[in-house]
DRENTORFI-892950 format. One record per residue (C-alpha): z, x, y; residue number from 1. Coordinates in pm, 1 decimal. Layout:
residues N
@zz=Z	xx=X	yy=Y	num=NUM
...
***
This chain:
residues 106
@zz=-892.5	xx=9.4	yy=1188.5	num=1
@zz=-813.6	xx=-44.7	yy=822.0	num=2
@zz=-557.7	xx=236.2	yy=823.1	num=3
@zz=-392.5	xx=95.2	yy=1136.2	num=4
@zz=-346.7	xx=-235.4	yy=954.4	num=5
@zz=-236.8	xx=-80.0	yy=624.1	num=6
@zz=14.6	xx=160.8	yy=773.9	num=7
@zz=183.7	xx=-90.2	yy=1008.3	num=8
@zz=432.5	xx=-367.0	yy=958.8	num=9
@zz=347.1	xx=-691.7	yy=1136.3	num=10
@zz=536.5	xx=-964.2	yy=1312.1	num=11
@zz=356.6	xx=-1267.4	yy=1455.4	num=12
@zz=502.2	xx=-1515.2	yy=1698.4	num=13
@zz=266.4	xx=-1769.3	yy=1845.3	num=14
@zz=-44.4	xx=-1589.4	yy=1963.1	num=15
@zz=126.8	xx=-1248.4	yy=1983.8	num=16
@zz=92.9	xx=-1014.4	yy=1688.4	num=17
@zz=313.6	xx=-705.1	yy=1700.8	num=18
@zz=245.5	xx=-406.9	yy=1478.8	num=19
@zz=492.7	xx=-127.0	yy=1419.7	num=20
@zz=328.4	xx=203.2	yy=1335.7	num=21
@zz=508.2	xx=524.6	yy=1232.5	num=22
@zz=507.2	xx=798.0	yy=1495.0	num=23
@zz=332.1	xx=1038.0	yy=1255.2	num=24
@zz=32.7	xx=801.6	yy=1247.2	num=25
@zz=17.9	xx=728.3	yy=1619.0	num=26
@zz=-334.0	xx=876.0	yy=1626.8	num=27
@zz=-453.5	xx=559.1	yy=1447.3	num=28
@zz=-360.3	xx=357.0	yy=1755.7	num=29
@zz=-673.7	xx=369.6	yy=1967.4	num=30
@zz=-855.6	xx=113.5	yy=2178.4	num=31
@zz=-1143.3	xx=65.5	yy=1932.7	num=32
@zz=-915.1	xx=6.9	yy=1633.3	num=33
@zz=-692.8	xx=-233.2	yy=1829.5	num=34
@zz=-994.0	xx=-433.7	yy=1952.9	num=35
@zz=-1146.2	xx=-460.3	yy=1604.6	num=36
@zz=-814.8	xx=-558.2	yy=1447.6	num=37
@zz=-738.7	xx=-809.7	yy=1721.4	num=38
@zz=-1080.5	xx=-969.4	yy=1668.9	num=39
@zz=-1039.6	xx=-982.7	yy=1290.5	num=40
@zz=-692.3	xx=-1136.2	yy=1316.1	num=41
@zz=-816.6	xx=-1389.0	yy=1569.5	num=42
@zz=-1095.4	xx=-1489.0	yy=1331.0	num=43
@zz=-849.0	xx=-1509.2	yy=1040.9	num=44
@zz=-599.6	xx=-1728.6	yy=1225.4	num=45
@zz=-868.4	xx=-1909.4	yy=1427.9	num=46
@zz=-698.7	xx=-1846.7	yy=1759.7	num=47
@zz=-698.1	xx=-1588.4	yy=2037.1	num=48
@zz=-452.4	xx=-1313.7	yy=1948.0	num=49
@zz=-269.1	xx=-1069.7	yy=2171.1	num=50
@zz=-220.4	xx=-750.5	yy=1969.5	num=51
@zz=62.4	xx=-511.3	yy=2052.8	num=52
@zz=118.6	xx=-182.3	yy=1873.7	num=53
@zz=464.6	xx=-28.8	yy=1889.8	num=54
@zz=565.5	xx=309.8	yy=1754.3	num=55
@zz=870.0	xx=298.9	yy=1530.4	num=56
@zz=987.1	xx=264.9	yy=1171.9	num=57
@zz=775.6	xx=-2.1	yy=999.9	num=58
@zz=920.7	xx=-193.2	yy=707.3	num=59
@zz=717.1	xx=-312.4	yy=409.3	num=60
@zz=374.8	xx=-199.0	yy=522.3	num=61
@zz=82.9	xx=-304.1	yy=300.8	num=62
@zz=38.8	xx=63.3	yy=207.3	num=63
@zz=405.8	xx=100.8	yy=103.8	num=64
@zz=394.1	xx=-222.8	yy=-96.9	num=65
@zz=80.1	xx=-105.5	yy=-281.1	num=66
@zz=243.7	xx=231.7	yy=-352.1	num=67
@zz=541.9	xx=50.6	yy=-504.0	num=68
@zz=314.6	xx=-167.5	yy=-717.8	num=69
@zz=122.2	xx=140.2	yy=-835.4	num=70
@zz=447.8	xx=314.1	yy=-929.9	num=71
@zz=565.2	xx=12.7	yy=-1132.2	num=72
@zz=228.3	xx=-13.7	yy=-1307.7	num=73
@zz=239.9	xx=356.6	yy=-1394.9	num=74
@zz=594.3	xx=327.2	yy=-1531.4	num=75
@zz=489.8	xx=28.1	yy=-1741.3	num=76
@zz=185.7	xx=216.7	yy=-1875.0	num=77
@zz=411.9	xx=507.4	yy=-1973.2	num=78
@zz=645.3	xx=268.2	yy=-2157.9	num=79
@zz=353.2	xx=109.8	yy=-2343.5	num=80
@zz=220.7	xx=449.5	yy=-2451.7	num=81
@zz=563.0	xx=580.5	yy=-2552.0	num=82
@zz=636.5	xx=266.3	yy=-2757.7	num=83
@zz=295.0	xx=243.6	yy=-2923.0	num=84
@zz=326.8	xx=280.7	yy=-3302.8	num=85
@zz=-4.8	xx=466.9	yy=-3327.4	num=86
@zz=103.6	xx=717.6	yy=-3066.1	num=87
@zz=437.5	xx=759.1	yy=-3241.7	num=88
@zz=254.1	xx=820.3	yy=-3569.8	num=89
@zz=47.8	xx=1101.4	yy=-3417.9	num=90
@zz=358.3	xx=1250.2	yy=-3261.2	num=91
@zz=539.5	xx=1251.7	yy=-3594.4	num=92
@zz=251.8	xx=1359.8	yy=-3818.4	num=93
@zz=78.0	xx=1610.7	yy=-3594.2	num=94
@zz=348.9	xx=1704.9	yy=-3343.8	num=95
@zz=129.8	xx=1547.2	yy=-3073.4	num=96
@zz=249.6	xx=1559.2	yy=-2713.4	num=97
@zz=194.3	xx=1303.3	yy=-2440.5	num=98
@zz=78.5	xx=1449.6	yy=-2111.3	num=99
@zz=275.6	xx=1213.6	yy=-1884.8	num=100
@zz=69.7	xx=1269.0	yy=-1569.0	num=101
@zz=-251.1	xx=1186.1	yy=-1758.3	num=102
@zz=-142.8	xx=825.1	yy=-1816.6	num=103
@zz=-330.6	xx=585.1	yy=-1591.5	num=104
@zz=-262.6	xx=210.5	yy=-1572.2	num=105
@zz=-560.6	xx=-19.4	yy=-1605.6	num=106
***
């Protein structure tokens, strides 16, 4: 259910909520997941919701947005490390190397 919500884009009009799910993830679209998601959305919006799931090319899914945020955070962490005077000192004095893929944003 969570993956169905994360991997879909959503459009709501009135009491109809339409999800667009990529074809490669069509297996996430099952009756149980739809029922649970419909119930959760109904509770969230405090109204009965009709949930429709279409297969297509979703835009700006929660998963894609989070991936973009993670990428930006990682790039920023790399910049901070590369511009840190202490790191630069170790690089100059001891020929230290930064292992780029070991940098993790916090």
